[in-house]
N, C-alpha and C positions, 0 to 999 in steps of 0.2 A: 853693680854688684851683689853689693849688700842685700839689695832690695831683690835682685833674682833668686838667690839663695834664699832668703826670707821666703817669697813667695811658694816657693818649691818644695821648701818644708813646710809648709802650713797645707799645700794643694795633698801632700804625701801624708801628713798624718791626717788627716779629713778623710782620704780614702783609705785609707790601715784602720778607721776606725768603724767608717761604714762596713766594710766589706767581715771584720770582726761581731758587727753586729749583725750582721744576715749570719754568718756561721751561728751566735749562740743562739738565734729565733729559731734558728732549722732543728739545732740540737734542743730545745723546750719543747715545742712543737712536735718531737718524735717521745721525749721522755713525759709529759704531760698527759692527766686525764683527757684534755681538751683545753683548747685555746682558740678563742676566736678570732675572726678575721682581723686584718692588719693589726696584732696587738704584737708590740715590738719588745726583744731584751739586751741591755749591754752584756757584755759577756761582765765572769764573776759574781753574777745569780745564781743564788745556791736554796734549793727545794729538798728538805730531807727526805719527807712522802711525796713524790713526783706523781706517785700515779691517784694518788688524794686531791692532786688540787686540779680545779678546774676554773680556767680566766673565760672571762669575755670580749667584746669584739673590742678593737681602739685602745688596749691598756700600755703604756709602758712602763717599763720596770729598769732602773739605772743600773750601774753598773755596785756591787756590795750591798746589794738587797739578800736578806736573810729571812728567812723560814723553816724555822727549827720545828723538831715536833720529838716530844718524850713519850712514847709509846703507840701501839700500832694503829687506835681509832683517833687518831690524827687527823684532822681535814681543813682545806680551805675552798670558798668561794669567792669568785669576785666578778663582780658584776662588769660592766661596759663603760669605756671612757674613766679608768681608774688608773691613775701616776702614781709611781710610787718610788720616790726620791732615792738618790744615794744613800747608802751604807743604814737603809731601813732594816726595824725587825718587825714579822709578821709571825711570832708567835702562835703557831697551829696547833698546840698541843690540846686545845680544849674545845677545838675544833672555833675556825673565823671566816665569817661571813660579812663580805665587804658588798655593799650597793653600788648602784652606778655615779658617774663623776664626782668620785672619792676624788683628793689629793694628801698624800701622806710627803710632809716636806723629808728633810732630810736629817739619820740619824732618831727620825723619831722612831718608837719601842711601843708595842702593843700585846701585852701578856694575855694568856689564854690558860694560866695554870698558877699554881699557889703549892708553893711546901713547909705553910706556917711555918715554923718559929724551928724548925730541925731540915737543912738544908738535903740534908742525905737522905729524907723521907722520901714518901714515894708520891710523885706529882697528882694534886687534885685538880680535874680538868672543871673549867669555866665557861662552856660554850660565847662566845661574844658577838652582837651581833653591830655592822654600824650604816645604819643606814644613808639615801642617797646624801649626794652635793655634802657630806663633812670635809671640812679643810681643817687638817690635826700640823698645827705646827711645828717647827724643825725644836728636834728632842724633845719633842712632848714625849710625857712617858703614861698608855692607860693601863694601869694596874687589872689583875682580874677583877674586881671584886665592882669594876663597872663593867656589865654585862651589855647594856645599849646605849648608844650614841644616835640621839635621834639626827630626821634627815637635818639637813643646813645646817647642823652648829659647827663653831669653828671655836677648836683650841688651841690656844697661844700658844708662841714657844717656851719651849721649858714648862709646860705649866705638867701637875702630875694630879693624873687624874682619878679618885677614888671611888666614884659613886658614878650610876646611870647619870646622862645628860640631855637636859630636856628637847626636843627638836628648836632647831634654831639658835637657841643659846649660843652664846658667848661664855667662853670657861675661859680665865687663867691664874697662875698662880698658882702654889706649894702650901696643903693641898689647894685647886683647884677650884672655882667658886664663881660663877655667875656674874656676870659685870656688867652684861649687856642683854641686847636681842639683837638677830639677825636679823631684815628687811624681808618679806616673804621673797620666795624664789619666783622669779619671773614678775613681778611687779617694777612697777616704773619707779625710778629712782628717781 
């Protein structure tokens, strides 16, 4: 009897999640400037300036993802096959471009503006480009002073990135520093 109850509850939950994802995806397709083919959104994803958000094909946004914006000039452009996991923050105040194949892990934060030493001052916008095939680890923080993350770079979990990241670099620590080099993408292992 317990087994029947267990599997009934699991199947019901899976069906509810699937229906909720379809509804959330339709809602975002209707509100964002552009959403590519087969991109999906879980419930609870929020974009402050939806009319200034362009998303490529085959992207996935997990619940709790937020894209806050301070100001009317904010924008967000995301390439194809990008996955943004739970509770990640993509600050679009200064403008944020994410290339193809990027993975943003849970609770990572990417900032594109700064208030200097006065939290009540007007934000200073700093655009940021994250090139293709970058992996940003769980709870990593990318500060506004980092303007470019090169293709194929890896940002370690809980790293605090304060400066530009070269292509293929493996960054870790606080402040983050290069601890290794990733093999060329597409090369034989």
